[in-house]
C-alpha positions as CSV (number, residue, x, y, z in Angstrom):
1,M,20.7,-18.9,146.1
2,D,16.8,-17.7,146.2
3,I,14.2,-21.0,145.9
4,C,11.0,-20.7,143.9
5,F,8.8,-23.6,143.7
6,D,6.2,-24.3,141.2
7,Y,4.2,-26.9,142.1
8,Y,2.0,-29.0,139.7
9,D,-0.5,-32.1,140.9
10,K,0.9,-34.3,137.4
11,V,2.9,-33.2,134.5
12,T,4.3,-34.7,131.4
13,S,8.0,-34.3,132.8
14,T,9.5,-31.5,135.4
15,N,12.6,-31.3,133.1
16,E,10.5,-30.3,130.9
17,I,8.6,-28.0,132.4
18,A,11.5,-26.4,133.8
19,K,12.6,-26.1,130.4
20,N,9.8,-24.2,129.1
21,Q,10.2,-21.8,132.1
22,I,14.0,-20.9,131.2
23,D,12.5,-20.3,128.0
24,I,10.2,-17.3,129.2
25,G,13.4,-16.5,131.5
26,A,13.3,-18.4,135.2
27,E,16.6,-18.4,136.8
28,E,18.4,-20.4,138.7
29,G,16.8,-21.3,142.4
30,L,13.2,-22.9,140.7
31,V,12.2,-26.2,141.7
32,V,9.7,-27.6,139.4
33,L,7.6,-30.2,141.9
34,A,5.3,-32.5,140.8
35,W,3.6,-36.4,142.7
36,E,2.9,-37.3,139.3
37,Q,4.4,-37.8,135.8
38,T,3.0,-38.9,132.3
39,N,6.7,-39.1,130.5
40,G,9.4,-38.7,133.2
41,R,13.0,-40.4,131.8
42,G,15.7,-41.3,133.0
43,R,19.3,-41.3,131.6
44,L,20.1,-42.2,127.9
45,G,16.5,-41.6,126.9
46,K,14.6,-44.3,128.9
47,T,11.0,-44.2,130.5
48,F,11.3,-43.0,134.4
49,H,8.0,-45.0,135.6
50,S,6.4,-42.0,137.5
51,P,3.1,-43.0,139.3
52,R,1.7,-41.0,142.0
53,G,3.2,-42.4,145.1
54,G,6.6,-40.4,143.8
55,I,8.1,-37.1,144.2
56,Y,9.4,-35.8,141.1
57,L,11.4,-32.6,141.1
58,T,14.0,-30.3,139.0
59,L,16.1,-27.8,140.1
60,V,17.4,-25.3,138.0
61,L,21.2,-24.4,138.5
62,N,23.4,-22.3,136.3
63,S,25.9,-23.9,134.2
64,N,29.1,-23.0,135.9
65,E,30.1,-26.8,136.7
66,D,30.5,-29.9,134.4
67,S,27.2,-32.0,134.7
68,L,29.0,-35.0,136.7
69,K,29.9,-33.3,139.5
70,I,26.6,-31.7,139.6
71,T,25.2,-35.2,139.5
72,S,27.7,-36.6,141.9
73,K,26.5,-33.3,144.4
74,A,22.9,-34.4,143.9
75,A,23.4,-37.9,145.1
76,V,24.9,-37.3,148.1
77,A,22.5,-34.5,149.2
78,L,19.7,-37.2,148.1
79,V,21.6,-39.8,150.5
80,R,22.0,-36.9,153.3
81,A,18.1,-36.0,153.1
82,I,16.6,-39.1,153.1
83,K,18.9,-40.2,156.3
84,D,17.9,-37.1,158.0
85,V,14.4,-37.2,157.0
86,T,13.5,-40.8,157.0
87,D,16.3,-42.5,158.6
88,K,17.1,-45.1,156.2
89,D,20.3,-46.0,155.2
90,V,20.9,-45.7,151.2
91,K,23.5,-46.0,148.5
92,I,25.2,-44.7,145.2
93,K,25.2,-46.3,141.9
94,W,27.7,-44.8,139.9
95,V,26.5,-42.8,138.5
96,N,22.9,-41.4,139.4
97,D,21.1,-44.3,140.9
98,I,20.0,-44.3,144.7
99,I,19.8,-47.7,146.2
100,Y,18.0,-48.9,148.7
101,N,18.1,-52.9,150.4
102,E,19.8,-53.5,147.0
103,K,17.4,-52.0,144.6
104,K,16.6,-48.7,142.9
105,V,14.8,-46.1,144.6
106,A,15.4,-42.9,143.3
107,G,17.2,-41.6,140.0
108,I,18.8,-38.3,139.0
109,L,19.1,-36.6,135.6
110,A,21.6,-33.7,134.9
111,E,21.0,-31.9,131.6
112,V,22.1,-29.2,130.3
113,Y,19.8,-26.5,128.7
114,K,21.1,-23.0,126.9
115,D,23.0,-21.2,130.0
116,K,21.3,-23.3,132.7
117,I,21.6,-27.2,134.3
118,I,18.6,-28.7,134.9
119,L,18.8,-31.4,137.9
120,G,16.0,-33.6,137.7
121,V,15.4,-36.1,140.4
122,G,12.5,-39.0,140.9
123,I,12.4,-40.9,144.3
124,N,9.7,-43.8,144.7
125,Y,8.5,-43.0,148.2
126,T,5.4,-44.4,149.2
127,I,4.7,-46.5,145.5
128,K,3.7,-50.4,146.1
129,N,6.7,-52.4,145.4
130,D,4.6,-55.1,143.7
131,S,3.0,-52.4,141.2
132,F,6.0,-51.3,139.3
133,P,6.2,-52.5,135.6
134,E,7.5,-56.0,134.5
135,D,10.9,-55.0,133.3
136,I,12.3,-53.3,136.6
137,K,10.4,-55.0,139.5
138,D,13.0,-56.9,140.3
139,I,15.3,-54.0,140.5
140,A,13.2,-51.1,142.3
141,I,11.7,-50.3,145.1
142,S,10.4,-47.4,147.2
143,L,11.2,-46.1,151.0
144,Y,7.6,-46.9,151.8
145,N,5.9,-49.7,150.6
146,G,2.1,-48.3,149.9
147,N,2.4,-46.4,152.7
148,Y,3.4,-49.1,155.2
149,K,4.5,-47.3,158.3
150,C,5.3,-44.0,156.4
151,D,5.9,-41.4,159.1
152,T,7.4,-38.6,157.2
153,D,6.1,-35.9,154.5
154,P,7.6,-36.0,151.7
155,L,7.8,-32.3,151.9
156,D,10.0,-32.4,154.5
157,L,12.4,-35.1,152.1
158,V,12.5,-32.5,149.4
159,N,13.2,-29.5,151.4
160,A,16.0,-31.5,153.2
161,F,17.2,-32.3,149.8
162,I,17.0,-28.9,148.1
163,K,19.0,-27.8,151.5
164,N,21.4,-30.3,151.1
165,M,22.0,-29.2,147.5
166,I,22.5,-25.8,147.8
167,Y,25.3,-26.5,150.7
168,L,27.0,-28.6,148.3
169,I,26.8,-25.7,145.6
170,E,27.8,-23.0,147.6
171,N,30.2,-24.2,149.9
172,K,32.5,-24.9,146.9
173,A,34.1,-27.3,149.0
174,D,35.2,-31.2,147.4
175,D,34.2,-32.8,150.8
176,Y,31.3,-34.6,149.2
177,I,33.9,-36.5,146.8
178,K,34.5,-39.0,149.6
179,E,31.3,-39.4,150.7
180,Y,30.2,-40.0,147.2
181,I,33.0,-42.6,147.1
182,E,32.3,-44.3,150.6
183,K,28.5,-44.3,149.7
184,N,29.1,-46.0,146.4
185,I,28.4,-49.6,145.6
186,V,30.2,-50.4,142.4
187,I,33.6,-50.2,143.9
188,G,35.3,-53.7,143.9
189,K,32.6,-55.2,141.7
190,K,32.4,-56.5,138.5
191,V,30.5,-54.4,136.0
192,D,29.2,-54.7,132.6
193,I,29.5,-51.5,130.6
194,Y,26.9,-50.4,128.1
195,K,27.0,-47.7,125.2
196,L,23.6,-47.3,123.6
197,G,21.9,-50.0,125.2
198,N,24.5,-52.3,123.9
199,K,27.0,-54.2,126.1
200,I,30.9,-53.1,124.8
201,S,32.9,-54.2,127.7
202,T,33.2,-56.2,131.3
203,G,35.6,-55.2,134.0
204,E,36.2,-54.6,137.5
205,A,35.5,-51.0,139.0
206,V,38.5,-50.1,141.0
207,S,38.3,-46.5,142.0
208,I,36.5,-43.5,141.3
209,D,38.5,-40.4,141.1
210,N,38.3,-36.6,142.3
211,S,36.4,-35.7,139.3
212,C,33.8,-38.5,139.8
213,F,35.4,-40.5,137.0
214,L,35.0,-44.5,137.2
215,H,37.8,-46.2,136.8
216,V,37.8,-50.0,135.5
217,I,39.8,-52.6,134.8
218,E,39.0,-54.8,131.7
219,K,39.4,-58.4,131.3
220,N,42.3,-58.0,129.2
221,G,43.9,-55.9,132.0
222,N,43.2,-52.3,130.2
223,E,42.0,-49.5,132.5
224,V,39.0,-47.6,131.1
225,V,38.2,-44.4,132.6
226,L,34.2,-43.6,132.3
227,S,32.9,-40.0,132.8
228,S,29.5,-40.8,131.3
229,G,27.4,-43.9,130.4
230,E,25.7,-46.6,131.4
231,I,26.8,-50.0,133.9
232,S,25.1,-52.7,135.6
233,V,26.8,-54.5,138.6
234,K,26.1,-57.6,140.9
235,I,25.3,-56.1,144.1
């Protein structure tokens, strides 16, 4: 895969820019990179807090894999990249969150657009931990709190993520699934299941299968298999 970087200082959303570029002929391998977003989005239409001090990128891919597997590969690629560049150990919360010190440090959003998948990644890099908005201040964290002891280059992290992601896409093997499961924090935990922002069920997350579906046993003993959606978990 040939990579082409499109750099910005500030954008509304890197996913939005990527869609505009696809409209005029952009192909697989385009990376839209910005240091600030004014209208960043997470899953289910939620706002993604995107101030300066973060890393925001979108990778354009051909849509020959489902978005859940792309999201899972991206999570593994990002875990590997963060470890390689910063030596920090992070975990995964099914389906698309990266966890550091029991708080969210990065999010992933894969969307199908025309004949492409646009893979958005937002990383809290040097944002001050006490500057997060009230609604997320207790659940969000940065890799480096306001540049505190930051001795790495954010571009090194971007390049490491892209390198790992390309390997996982082109290798075609399912080895990453074992790592995705091992790094996940949800197995064996009580989880609440949400739909359109409303809690619909509670149960125990018992496994993640080879399709990256989450299996939950509800209080009444029924098994629910989730391929998408939102959960909360007591870490």
